[in-house]
VOGU-3710 file (C-alpha; in Angstrom, 3 decimals, decimal comma):
1> mtktavataf> 102,626/64,145/131,857  102,316/62,105/128,567  105,136/61,353/126,214  103,710/63,730/123,778  103,575/66,390/126,327  107,132/65,827/127,472  108,368/65,970/123,805  106,451/69,145/123,281  107,840/70,721/126,322  111,396/69,755/125,278
11> lwtlapllaq> 110,961/71,278/121,796  109,777/74,543/123,319  112,990/74,710/125,393  114,866/74,217/122,282  112,855/76,746/120,071  115,047/79,737/120,795  118,240/77,822/119,900  116,577/76,337/116,628  115,396/79,788/115,698  118,933/81,085/116,123
21> vatespaarq> 120,453/78,167/114,002  117,598/78,727/111,331  118,428/82,420/110,988  122,137/82,397/111,498  124,173/82,464/108,197  127,308/80,365/107,704  129,138/83,663/107,464  128,299/84,336/110,924  130,766/81,521/111,991  133,581/82,385/109,633
31> vywqrsldda> 136,272/85,005/110,292  137,214/86,919/107,029  140,873/85,887/107,048  142,696/87,746/104,316  144,894/85,927/101,876  147,993/87,810/102,139  149,658/90,811/104,110  149,475/92,984/101,018  145,843/92,433/100,770  145,337/93,100/104,478
41> lalckatsrp> 147,436/96,346/104,703  145,833/97,699/101,541  142,292/97,001/103,113  143,483/98,580/106,380  144,591/101,676/104,594  141,598/102,002/102,454  139,060/101,509/105,196  141,099/102,890/108,322  140,551/99,585/110,235  143,047/97,977/112,742
51> lliavnmdge> 144,774/94,761/111,814  143,856/91,602/113,882  146,757/89,082/113,928  146,053/85,567/115,120  148,802/83,046/115,409  147,768/79,334/115,999  149,540/76,084/116,171  148,790/72,279/116,191  148,960/69,881/119,088  148,191/72,443/121,841
61> sasdrivhee> 144,765/72,365/123,612  144,373/76,038/123,791  145,005/76,401/120,186  142,570/73,844/119,366  140,005/75,172/121,570  140,442/78,535/119,972  139,961/77,012/116,520  137,052/74,954/117,461  135,219/77,323/119,778  136,597/80,915/119,367
71> yvdpafvalt> 136,990/81,430/115,742  133,504/79,913/115,015  131,716/81,719/117,784  129,346/84,235/116,163  129,972/86,739/119,086  133,680/86,721/118,294  133,301/86,636/114,629  131,036/89,717/114,946  133,842/91,572/116,828  136,261/90,627/114,029
81> rhcvclgasv> 134,134/92,348/111,488  135,557/95,635/112,870  139,041/94,531/111,876  141,090/93,204/108,910  142,192/89,771/110,077  145,187/87,703/109,240  145,606/84,122/110,393  149,032/82,512/110,604  150,387/79,007/111,435  153,462/77,104/110,473
91> frhnardhdd> 151,655/73,779/110,225  150,271/72,427/106,920  146,923/70,705/107,243  146,030/69,899/103,828  148,788/68,397/101,577  147,997/70,788/98,750  146,323/73,959/98,266  144,324/73,347/95,112  142,599/70,350/93,594  143,014/68,951/90,276
101> dgrripcprf> 140,540/71,355/88,799  142,282/74,512/90,209  139,879/74,993/93,095  141,202/76,332/96,274  141,186/73,758/99,245  140,534/75,909/102,351  142,584/75,151/105,539  140,248/73,018/107,861  141,342/75,177/110,819  141,277/78,676/109,583
111> ggitcgehma> 138,772/78,314/106,619  138,726/80,621/103,553  142,508/80,696/103,354  144,845/77,705/102,053  147,461/76,221/104,277  150,172/77,864/102,044  148,799/81,151/102,646  148,769/80,944/106,414  152,256/79,346/106,411  153,530/82,137/104,279
121> lepqlwekyl> 152,112/84,686/106,696  153,630/83,378/109,839  157,214/84,553/109,213  156,060/87,798/107,648  153,978/88,694/110,820  156,663/87,543/113,026  159,239/89,859/111,309  156,838/92,880/111,028  154,823/92,792/114,176  155,661/90,101/116,727
131> sdgdrvaprh> 159,482/89,811/116,927  159,351/91,745/120,286  158,070/88,673/122,102  158,726/84,956/122,050  157,570/82,811/119,083  154,577/81,124/120,658  151,181/80,309/119,972  148,318/80,845/120,514  148,977/84,582/120,167  146,686/87,548/119,108
141> alvlasgkka> 147,555/91,165/118,748  145,682/94,260/117,365  147,716/96,672/115,303  146,014/100,021/115,103  146,220/102,428/112,093  148,974/104,317/113,907  151,086/101,096/113,990  150,872/100,800/117,818  149,577/97,592/119,297  146,221/97,809/121,211
151> fdlslcfdlk> 147,136/94,456/122,769  149,203/91,473/122,309  147,983/88,486/124,177  149,328/84,898/124,559  149,164/82,158/127,170  145,548/83,393/128,081  143,841/81,250/130,680  140,499/82,418/129,426  139,740/82,575/125,831  137,326/85,386/126,550
161> didraleaai> 140,390/87,625/127,465  140,740/87,849/123,663  137,117/88,876/123,193  137,353/91,478/126,051  140,557/92,943/124,746  139,123/93,133/121,141  135,744/94,499/122,279  137,468/97,308/124,181  139,885/98,202/121,411  137,333/98,517/118,642
171> aevppldlsv> 134,480/100,119/120,665  134,651/103,181/118,397  135,448/101,496/115,225  132,482/100,775/113,029  132,029/97,360/111,423  133,688/96,732/107,995  131,233/95,585/105,215  133,032/93,098/102,810  129,578/91,812/101,319  129,646/91,403/97,444
181> pvdadwatla> 126,606/92,661/95,575  124,819/89,762/93,823  124,722/91,736/90,477  128,383/92,724/90,720  129,945/92,700/87,218  133,453/91,383/86,170  135,070/94,662/86,539  133,665/95,177/90,133  134,742/91,636/91,197  138,277/91,864/89,494
191> arrdccgraa> 138,982/95,134/91,463  138,281/93,633/94,857  141,456/93,044/96,929  139,655/91,449/99,924  139,164/87,696/100,685  135,261/87,999/100,052  135,678/89,615/96,802  138,343/87,324/95,429  136,256/84,441/96,646  133,133/85,783/94,808
201> leaaignvra> 135,192/86,193/91,709  136,455/82,684/91,693  133,046/81,336/92,291  131,591/83,306/89,417  134,319/82,067/87,138  133,761/78,520/88,346  130,024/78,974/87,425  130,883/79,803/83,845  130,706/76,838/81,445  133,862/75,644/79,970
211> hdsdstcaai> 132,596/76,223/76,336  131,400/79,724/77,062  134,303/81,509/75,498  132,802/84,997/75,572  132,129/84,887/79,241  135,394/83,499/80,120  137,319/86,067/77,920  135,296/88,832/79,573  136,303/87,706/82,917  139,875/87,405/82,005
221> malgehgdag> 140,059/90,768/80,464  138,442/92,430/83,328  141,182/90,734/85,446  143,868/92,126/83,061  142,491/95,661/83,585  141,527/95,642/87,179  143,187/92,649/88,861  146,708/92,212/90,595  149,102/89,231/91,359  146,572/87,718/93,808
231> slealrlvaa> 144,100/87,624/90,849  146,381/84,571/89,364  144,229/82,255/91,829  141,211/82,968/89,576  143,135/82,322/86,380  144,254/78,987/87,855  140,473/77,892/87,370  140,529/79,038/83,812  143,858/77,297/83,007  142,627/73,899/84,408
241> rlplasttve> 139,772/73,945/81,811  141,924/74,910/78,909  141,394/71,630/77,117  137,905/72,506/76,558  138,481/76,176/75,914  138,954/77,881/72,520  142,237/79,178/71,193  140,821/82,776/71,771  140,745/82,018/75,479  144,192/80,840/75,490
251> avlrgtaerl> 145,551/83,809/73,844  143,648/86,304/76,292  144,678/83,901/79,209  148,533/84,141/78,371  148,645/87,872/78,130  146,596/88,680/81,336  148,663/86,126/83,275  151,808/87,807/82,259  150,481/91,307/82,954  149,320/90,319/86,479
261> ggptgvaalw> 152,279/88,130/87,656  155,186/88,891/85,519  157,404/86,029/84,254  158,229/84,888/87,696  154,592/84,668/89,106  153,206/82,880/85,939  156,191/80,545/85,767  155,245/79,537/89,418  151,657/79,070/88,708  152,554/76,888/85,722
271> rgfaqdigam> 155,102/74,794/87,623  152,206/74,228/90,358  150,139/72,701/87,650  152,966/70,604/86,094  153,663/69,194/89,429  150,153/68,295/90,486  149,015/64,538/90,849  145,709/63,212/90,182  146,497/59,598/90,995  149,378/57,429/91,401
281> pgdpepdart> 151,092/57,626/87,945  151,817/54,530/85,886  153,302/56,852/83,296  154,806/60,119/84,622  153,430/62,141/81,493  151,198/65,089/82,564  147,565/65,096/81,849  145,891/67,255/79,232  145,199/69,985/81,837  148,735/70,341/82,805
291> laadtllpeg> 149,969/70,456/78,999  147,225/72,960/78,268  148,291/75,084/81,155  151,513/75,981/79,317  149,694/78,600/77,589  149,952/80,584/80,586  153,608/81,119/80,154  154,718/84,311/78,332  156,246/84,228/74,765  159,582/85,818/75,937
301> plppaavsfa> 162,409/84,479/77,951  161,511/82,545/81,126  162,961/82,994/84,661  165,967/80,741/85,418  163,797/78,560/87,937  161,147/78,071/85,323  163,864/77,104/82,680  165,389/74,599/85,129  162,035/72,963/85,790  161,052/72,772/82,119
311> lacaavgtgh> 164,545/71,041/81,361  163,669/68,618/84,344  160,444/67,840/82,537  162,252/67,529/79,281  164,855/65,034/80,872  162,092/62,528/81,648  160,469/62,747/78,267  157,919/65,761/78,380  158,426/67,047/74,880  156,709/70,246/75,208
321> alalagrgad> 158,954/71,275/78,120  161,952/71,135/75,761  160,446/74,144/73,621  159,780/75,976/76,843  163,354/75,493/77,925  164,445/76,955/74,761  162,945/80,364/75,815  165,362/80,763/78,613  167,027/84,181/79,038  170,264/82,940/77,136
331> apgnalvakl> 168,721/80,966/74,741  169,112/81,428/70,968  165,601/80,447/70,105  165,098/77,448/67,924  168,860/76,724/67,776  169,000/75,854/71,439  165,875/73,595/71,053  167,757/71,694/68,173  170,864/71,520/70,365  169,065/70,020/73,143
341> adrlpvrlst> 166,918/67,698/71,357  169,796/65,422/70,440  169,826/64,074/73,886  167,290/61,188/74,312  165,203/61,690/77,452  165,045/59,094/80,205  162,140/56,831/79,910  161,201/56,174/83,403  158,360/53,931/82,634  160,895/51,656/80,645
351> llqsaavtpr> 163,259/51,655/83,760  160,463/50,772/86,181  159,061/47,997/84,086  162,449/46,424/83,440  163,350/46,615/87,060  160,009/44,615/87,906  161,122/41,726/85,733  164,933/41,734/86,280  166,301/39,061/88,516  168,284/40,186/91,435
361> reltapppga> 171,869/39,013/91,424  174,036/38,757/94,547  177,679/39,802/94,292  180,091/37,036/95,169  182,716/40,086/95,626  182,495/43,674/95,190  184,146/45,254/92,053  187,524/46,878/92,508  186,995/50,177/94,458  183,403/49,362/95,375
371> sdampeaael> 183,902/48,432/99,033  183,685/51,126/101,615  185,594/48,653/104,116  188,653/50,502/105,729  191,228/49,395/108,301  191,400/51,193/111,510  193,296/54,596/111,779  196,340/52,963/113,682  196,752/50,286/110,848  196,528/52,984/108,239
381> erqlealdqt> 199,213/54,983/110,016  201,485/52,091/110,166  200,901/51,437/106,308  201,772/55,107/105,600  204,905/54,918/107,745  205,930/51,856/106,042  205,360/53,355/102,538  207,220/56,448/103,749  210,444/53,938/104,107  210,378/53,269/100,358
391> pkdqrqdpew> 213,341/54,695/98,544  212,477/57,876/96,430  213,443/56,332/93,058  210,859/53,601/93,740  207,967/56,086/94,538  206,997/56,676/90,972  206,019/53,166/90,534  202,142/53,180/89,886  201,506/50,353/92,300  203,326/52,199/95,029
401> carfakasld> 201,318/55,580/94,053  198,069/53,558/94,370  198,814/51,867/97,664  199,849/55,308/99,140  196,950/56,992/97,673  194,518/54,380/99,019  196,095/54,521/102,532  195,986/58,286/102,475  192,276/58,561/101,388  191,363/56,002/104,053
411> lgrrriesgg> 193,111/57,685/106,879  191,596/60,926/105,638  188,193/59,350/105,936  188,973/58,070/109,493  190,075/61,505/110,583  186,895/63,002/109,134  185,017/60,445/111,223  186,909/61,275/114,443  187,270/65,001/113,797  191,068/64,593/113,581
421> rdagllldda> 193,506/66,989/112,107  194,828/67,026/108,473  192,133/65,131/106,850  192,212/67,664/103,907  195,801/67,339/103,496  195,564/63,378/103,555  192,931/63,736/100,721  194,952/65,904/98,580  197,864/63,455/98,952  195,431/60,766/97,803
431> eqsfaralsk> 194,435/62,715/94,727  197,908/63,561/93,749  199,020/59,991/94,145  196,128/58,499/92,242  196,801/61,063/89,353  200,492/59,856/89,064  199,208/56,104/89,140  196,691/56,653/86,528  198,922/58,763/84,184  200,982/55,491/83,919
441> rsenygwwie> 198,374/52,898/83,959  195,003/54,580/82,871  193,071/51,408/82,167  193,041/50,429/85,855  189,300/50,490/86,674  189,581/50,191/90,512  191,934/53,446/90,752  189,543/55,401/88,835  186,633/54,446/91,320  188,926/55,145/94,255
451> rarasyfrqk> 190,024/58,460/92,759  186,233/59,271/92,283  185,834/58,422/95,971  188,599/60,736/96,923  187,032/63,586/94,669  183,775/63,071/96,496  185,263/63,560/99,905  187,285/66,560/98,492  183,884/67,904/97,111  185,477/68,271/93,551
461> fdqelecgqr> 182,271/66,710/91,948  183,411/67,831/88,540  186,405/65,441/88,956  184,219/62,792/90,589  182,151/62,782/87,464  185,130/62,417/85,085  186,591/59,607/87,144  183,177/57,734/87,112  182,965/58,174/83,226  186,500/56,847/82,717
471> alaiasgeas> 185,665/53,888/84,914  182,471/53,310/82,877  184,437/53,389/79,578  186,757/50,680/80,909  183,923/48,479/82,436  181,699/48,601/79,428  183,816/49,619/76,528  181,388/52,565/75,840  182,204/56,155/76,583  178,628/57,206/77,285
481> ipneavlaat> 175,858/55,837/79,706  173,984/52,936/78,235  170,369/53,586/77,103  167,789/52,145/79,476  166,413/50,257/76,404  169,544/48,191/76,657  168,621/47,170/80,257  165,228/46,249/79,129  166,517/44,071/76,172  169,074/42,080/78,170
491> tsaldartve> 170,195/42,105/81,702  173,599/40,538/80,550  174,668/43,806/79,128  175,396/45,143/82,538  177,937/43,878/85,030  178,775/44,978/88,604  181,735/47,272/87,501  179,342/49,262/85,005  176,703/49,608/87,896  179,298/50,852/90,232
501> alrwigdaca> 180,701/53,366/87,715  177,184/54,584/87,119  176,642/55,050/90,986  179,531/57,629/90,974  178,360/59,426/87,842  174,831/59,805/89,158  176,072/61,048/92,478  178,343/63,695/90,814  175,489/64,784/88,824  173,228/65,124/91,921
511> hllgertgkd> 176,008/67,249/93,731  176,397/69,582/90,457  172,521/70,356/90,241  172,841/73,726/92,001  176,071/74,692/90,250  174,469/74,119/86,790  171,220/75,736/87,530  170,350/78,795/85,549  173,487/78,516/83,331  174,144/76,887/80,128
521> aavelgglid> 170,708/75,072/79,363  172,415/72,357/77,186  174,851/71,476/79,945  172,106/71,490/82,542  169,916/69,362/80,620  172,707/66,902/79,795  173,335/66,704/83,586  169,762/66,033/84,352  169,483/63,255/81,742  173,061/61,769/82,740
531> glralgiaaa> 172,135/61,891/86,522  168,658/60,369/86,069  169,797/57,670/83,519  172,857/56,602/85,474  170,930/56,249/89,076  168,034/54,730/87,289  169,957/52,120/85,403  172,084/51,310/88,593  168,699/50,836/90,596  167,206/48,788/88,002
541> spfgtdqdwl> 170,055/46,631/87,317  170,385/43,143/88,635  172,996/44,729/91,169  170,532/47,526/92,287  170,174/47,955/96,003  167,593/49,933/97,993  170,312/52,584/98,497  170,285/52,848/94,712  166,557/53,350/94,561  166,753/56,018/97,344
551> sfgsfctaig> 169,268/58,083/95,367  167,357/57,663/92,144  164,013/58,974/93,785  166,101/61,683/95,776  167,431/63,008/92,388  163,793/63,450/91,072  162,735/65,158/94,254  165,662/67,509/94,013  164,806/68,624/90,569  160,963/69,057/91,427
561> lprqaaaiaq> 159,421/66,098/90,095  157,523/64,587/93,125  155,142/62,369/90,898  158,123/60,818/89,408  159,733/60,294/92,797  156,521/58,683/94,086  156,583/56,278/91,149  160,312/55,446/91,629  159,806/54,888/95,528  156,809/52,651/94,884
571> agamlfptsr> 158,993/50,502/92,311  161,793/50,274/94,662  159,552/49,268/97,619  158,196/46,312/95,461  161,683/45,058/95,027  162,926/45,836/98,464  159,756/45,647/100,599  161,759/45,434/103,979  163,503/48,743/103,420  162,285/51,227/105,888
581> elrqqlnval> 164,313/53,953/104,203  162,375/53,415/101,021  159,059/53,124/102,769  159,765/56,571/104,353  160,632/58,085/101,054  157,623/56,713/99,464  155,300/58,240/102,204  157,119/61,644/101,917  156,882/61,486/98,180  153,067/60,979/98,447
591> wscgrpelsp> 152,776/63,877/100,708  154,693/66,032/98,329  152,386/65,049/95,575  149,352/66,026/97,654  148,186/62,498/97,985  149,219/60,986/101,480  145,643/59,073/101,716  147,240/56,748/99,008  149,903/55,524/101,477  147,772/52,566/102,890
601> avaaaiarah> 146,611/51,412/99,395  150,270/51,442/98,107  151,391/49,535/101,186  148,615/47,091/100,842  149,471/46,385/97,234  153,135/45,841/98,182  151,967/43,394/100,965  149,822/41,359/98,467  152,808/41,086/96,115  155,199/40,122/99,015
611> psadaswhsg> 153,289/38,920/102,122  155,507/38,967/105,073  155,688/40,260/108,650  157,713/43,254/107,215  154,998/44,015/104,653  152,340/43,869/107,391  154,458/46,230/109,653  154,748/48,629/106,747  151,147/48,542/106,055  150,354/49,353/109,613
621> yaclvaaeda> 152,703/52,163/109,661  151,259/53,550/106,362  147,767/53,410/108,048  149,276/55,489/110,945  150,471/58,189/108,329  147,085/58,322/106,841  145,376/58,732/110,192  147,685/61,595/111,068  146,758/63,184/107,817  143,095/62,738/108,591
631> rrrelpeaaw> 143,509/64,442/111,915  145,317/67,294/110,395  142,278/67,741/108,139  139,955/67,601/111,143  138,481/64,285/110,015  138,282/62,337/113,253  136,100/59,730/111,746  138,518/58,821/109,009  141,309/58,809/111,324  139,594/56,260/113,552
641> ahyreagrgl> 139,255/54,074/110,482  142,973/54,314/109,679  144,022/53,722/113,170  142,040/50,495/113,350  143,500/49,237/110,114  147,058/50,136/111,610  146,174/47,834/114,482  145,265/45,055/112,388  148,360/45,322/110,257  150,659/45,571/113,268
651> neaatlnpgy> 148,862/42,576/115,047  149,569/40,475/111,899  153,211/41,420/111,757  153,725/40,492/115,357  152,003/37,092/114,755  154,100/36,393/111,675  157,378/37,381/113,366  157,307/37,374/117,223  160,579/39,196/117,026  158,670/42,156/115,942
661> adscnklral> 156,445/42,234/118,982  158,207/45,173/120,749  158,279/47,353/117,684  154,599/46,537/116,988  153,548/47,110/120,503  155,192/50,605/120,434  153,508/51,548/117,265  150,014/50,058/118,613  150,278/52,165/121,737  151,035/55,164/119,440
671> avmgmgmaha> 147,870/54,252/117,322  145,814/54,180/120,435  146,993/57,443/121,605  146,283/58,944/118,157  142,769/57,334/118,403  142,369/59,128/121,743  143,337/62,409/120,148  140,969/61,906/117,197  138,048/61,209/119,940  139,077/64,301/121,636
681> qagdqaaaad> 138,944/66,162/118,436  135,485/64,760/117,986  134,435/65,979/121,382  134,398/62,452/123,233  136,637/63,232/126,216  135,937/59,983/127,929  136,955/57,978/124,888  140,030/60,184/124,904  140,980/59,062/128,497  140,171/55,473/127,800
691> alryavtwqr> 142,543/55,481/125,002  145,461/56,464/127,162  144,603/53,576/129,555  144,437/51,128/126,565  147,740/52,626/125,119  149,596/51,638/128,277  148,703/48,123/127,850  150,784/48,122/124,795  153,717/50,191/126,061  154,067/50,820/129,811
701> dlaqvkdgmg> 156,372/53,869/129,476  155,063/56,448/127,067  156,938/59,314/128,526  159,111/59,898/125,438  156,452/59,009/122,723  155,451/61,515/120,248  153,294/61,026/117,211  153,906/62,492/113,670  152,056/65,592/114,759  154,225/66,225/117,744
711> cdvfdlvdra> 151,602/65,217/120,300  152,489/63,337/123,418  150,899/62,187/126,656  150,530/65,501/128,080  148,559/66,714/124,959  146,103/63,671/125,413  145,735/64,100/128,975  145,055/68,028/128,510  142,331/67,023/125,987  140,742/64,316/128,293
721> lewratgpsp> 140,439/66,864/131,261  139,927/70,176/129,938  136,910/72,395/130,420  135,282/73,321/127,164  132,467/75,531/125,942  130,203/72,685/126,553  131,176/72,443/130,215  133,641/70,524/132,367  134,955/67,113/131,372  133,052/64,159/132,313
731> vdpmqmlaai> 136,263/62,377/133,151  137,247/61,730/136,802  140,969/62,294/137,114  141,569/59,764/139,946  139,599/56,992/137,997  141,686/57,851/135,063  144,845/57,320/136,993  143,578/54,138/138,630  142,780/52,766/135,141  146,329/53,451/134,007
741> dknapdtpfy> 147,808/52,072/137,149  146,374/48,672/136,360  149,115/48,380/133,613  151,765/51,036/134,924  151,704/50,826/138,689  154,335/52,770/140,844  155,022/55,011/137,638  155,151/58,750/138,513  154,893/60,095/134,871  150,928/59,676/134,436
751> aaaisdallr> 150,258/61,119/137,830  152,436/64,054/137,182  150,742/64,616/133,699  147,337/64,489/135,168  148,219/66,865/138,059  149,815/69,200/135,679  146,621/69,246/133,307  144,362/69,871/136,498  146,679/72,864/137,549  146,111/74,190/134,029
761> ealradgrnp> 142,343/73,886/134,445  142,344/75,548/137,818  144,076/78,740/136,479  141,707/78,607/133,456  138,671/78,371/135,774  140,015/81,542/137,599  140,356/83,134/134,372  136,578/82,403/133,430  135,514/84,044/136,817  133,339/87,103/136,004
771> vrkprrtvda> 134,571/88,723/139,211  137,738/90,409/137,976  140,172/93,052/139,243  143,262/94,636/137,452  146,139/92,501/137,887  149,762/92,794/136,756  150,917/90,300/134,171  153,039/90,457/130,946  152,151/90,554/127,345  153,460/88,299/124,497
781> ggnpitmpmg> 156,592/90,514/124,382  157,219/89,822/128,136  156,438/93,572/128,856  154,660/94,267/132,112  150,887/95,081/131,671  147,817/95,593/133,846  144,540/93,949/132,778  141,348/92,733/134,388  141,647/88,967/135,298  139,476/86,561/137,139
791> lpnaegdryl> 139,918/86,025/140,869  140,494/82,703/142,383  137,105/81,041/142,759  135,498/77,860/144,057  135,709/76,048/140,725  139,461/76,701/140,364  139,839/75,393/144,017  138,283/72,165/143,198  140,654/71,654/140,175  143,612/72,803/142,286
801> lasievgrva> 142,622/70,357/145,176  142,391/67,574/142,640  145,763/68,589/141,191  147,363/68,394/144,622  145,757/64,991/145,346  146,998/63,400/142,165  150,309/65,254/142,539  150,936/63,368/145,958  150,687/60,187/144,008  153,373/61,320/141,588
811> aaraqaredk> 155,687/62,780/144,517  155,250/59,400/146,504  156,531/57,555/143,396  159,070/60,099/142,549  162,205/58,843/140,668  163,565/62,326/140,237  163,098/65,887/141,196  160,843/66,779/138,346  158,386/64,181/139,618  157,701/66,352/142,630
821> vplaqsltiw> 157,478/69,733/140,844  153,753/69,315/139,854  152,856/68,868/143,578  155,149/71,667/144,735  153,844/74,093/142,079  150,095/73,380/143,049  150,777/73,598/146,710  152,557/76,903/146,453  149,703/78,232/144,292  147,323/77,182/146,908
831> aergfergdn> 149,248/79,252/149,452  149,411/82,154/147,020  145,550/82,109/146,648  145,332/82,211/150,455  147,481/85,395/150,546  145,331/86,895/147,858  142,192/86,201/149,649  143,611/87,401/153,002  142,778/83,986/154,325  145,986/81,937/155,680
841> kgvrealaea> 143,880/78,866/156,601  145,906/75,991/155,214  148,700/78,118/153,857  151,213/76,974/156,318  150,417/73,313/155,824  150,641/73,777/152,078  154,096/75,375/152,246  155,236/72,879/154,938  154,530/70,134/152,457  155,846/71,982/149,350
851> apllglpppa> 159,266/73,094/150,748  160,881/69,668/151,205  159,933/68,497/147,808  162,430/71,259/146,528  164,936/70,733/149,356  163,854/73,976/151,243  163,312/74,180/155,036  159,474/74,109/155,795  158,099/77,091/157,868  158,179/76,775/161,574
861> adagddalra> 154,782/75,560/163,179  154,509/79,218/164,649  155,526/80,980/161,418  153,868/84,407/161,094  152,411/86,039/157,828  156,009/87,506/156,935  157,671/84,243/157,341  155,132/82,258/155,314  155,270/84,843/152,484  159,017/84,394/152,406
871> caaqlrsqlg> 158,837/80,760/152,143  156,289/81,105/149,278  158,791/83,419/147,574  161,599/80,957/147,928  159,442/78,278/146,376  158,356/80,596/143,716  161,788/81,606/142,743  162,627/77,925/142,186  159,408/76,980/140,384  159,325/79,982/137,963
881> earprwrdgr> 155,899/81,470/136,956  152,859/80,051/138,435  151,923/78,185/135,362  151,715/74,533/134,394  154,654/72,697/132,568  156,064/74,812/129,922  156,084/73,434/126,272  158,180/74,596/123,479  156,369/77,030/121,336  153,161/76,873/123,307
//
């Protein structure tokens, strides 16, 4: 046969598949996940359709297969068309739910809905429908119109069990048509409450030109008449284009937004705009779209949370937010705005720029009261006993009072550390004695600082603030916090005593945030400005530490300013490039901003400015963070690139500082494991298996290693060996173990993991057997049920025998009882399969090998059927259910 003939024949074999792909619409592979429980229940009621609940999770092989195979299988999707569907997961995959233009960012695992929506659904569905069982995933339940569950399945060994249960339950239920007419007008689209209708509405609004005010207003007015709170998603698209819109659009948008969401819903939408980040900010001022989005807010009083956020924006110099804060429920209109306006906002850009050029100064000695050093408890007890011998007439001396107060404070702190008694009484004694000392010598700076410390431990933060302010006045000669412009002008204006006083003021303001929220707006704004300014100046000062920068950034995070927190963390990391805490805060802040992919670039910029082993280590770690983010977003190719960069950075760190070799090797092993998970995500199981072998070359013992997504060696082994819709894995388990043994010989852990994975596949192979019979099992609530299940088959036998073979290796190397459990479990299941088949061949041998592994007597050589069954029952009582290793939540 010629090459042309071969090619032609091959194409003919593909013709049916190609025809199917050509005619298959994308919708055939997309479950119509509804956006909220309210939408779903309304649709169920209106259409008399059952509710299908699907709970998924990350890091578990069955959940991953369900996402990548089941949820996109046209046959399964067709079954879901008879139901109203809700998908839930507690895991976030996209860092944010909307892009800078207000468009929704669909979850890469569910599709159609955002991560925020499926995260919000999980606790709601658990409370309303699923609390009768364990909180595990994957889990699928069908709730009929009567409220009764048709099924509730979890831990299925065959994914098609879900199809079969669903097909049986909806046999008499006609499919639900959620198609949207191509000529639907604005009113029709606005009245839809299902995911397809809402998506069509948003697409239509997205297609309207920004300058087309007539069409935009028509859409907004239709929403005002026919929409609901869920329609605010569509208004987000309009709000993002307000800088190009007319004043008419602004006016119509504001009224519609308030009508649909009320003050609370609209304020939450506005806050989302104000917190968005487009790029790493040099100036924390919002862009034009965020400023224009203020037109969403109602004219009347705002909810307390919106007022507090507006005050936070005002505290960092966003002038428009000050006027918004003046519309609080207790605000006397313009009078409040005038009252608030006398407080100069904190110019963060000035602080950050000043910090970059301010030389660091080392303290020769800490200022009075600044040191946390304390004697041991026994010494403090001796000091207090000696002070108690002082005659009563000398106990009013301020020096005696201060010594007694300090010893009481330190002993109280020691008692807190050890969980000892009377810590509160000692702290009260310290406060009273400091008060007496300062009443006679109020100019003593150190006593005010120590009294602030006592107030902190007594959780009297108002008093801590007052003490810090008194210390500041003594140190600087000024009653108020210096302006950051002073720091920019000259570094000599600040001494170490001033900085220490500012730390206590800032700490007190941070602890008073909750107490001040929603009350007097002027007091709340004053506390925000004082806290930011005190912590910011302390951090930017010549005496600033990495802990000061952590406190500064944490304050911004606490008041809902993630962009500013990211800018602060970056500035702090530039000054203290070796601080792991600051680097962690930076990575978290970038995630909170919705831009985790910036972590490697920011780390690289710091490394260029401060080349060192530490900088290279942090660059490598930042690439790990970005790689895991790519895996969450189902982008394995991007993850590979980041993991490779991580390896280069860690290799450079270990070269520059050989003392970092151990830490770098651990992270390199983690990176290689992550690379393997990404290969498995892309469908390359052989590369996933090879990654584990390579990871062991960097770190022999990976038993306790988990990545940032909670995945471990068991997860990687599962994915390398699992059967998928494309067929069995090409990986030979014994060859996989042999490759690992080259670097980790005599270790039972990897053999046990492989044995456990093969056991899982044996039971899954049985589950796929088309020869089925009713068998007793339990549903997700632990309730006994009977359902058709696949019988043990030859494929399952092959997997189980392979599990036994590898399990014997683990048992031979056993260091603890749990190393023998995989073999005992597989052998016991082999015996139970023999009982079920009515064939006892090999049963006695399996039980005789399994029993000693768990410390049980083996069956006698001439044991009959009853004795063998009794031995198997003993083993089963110790092993628990005939399942692989249990994992939390899975």
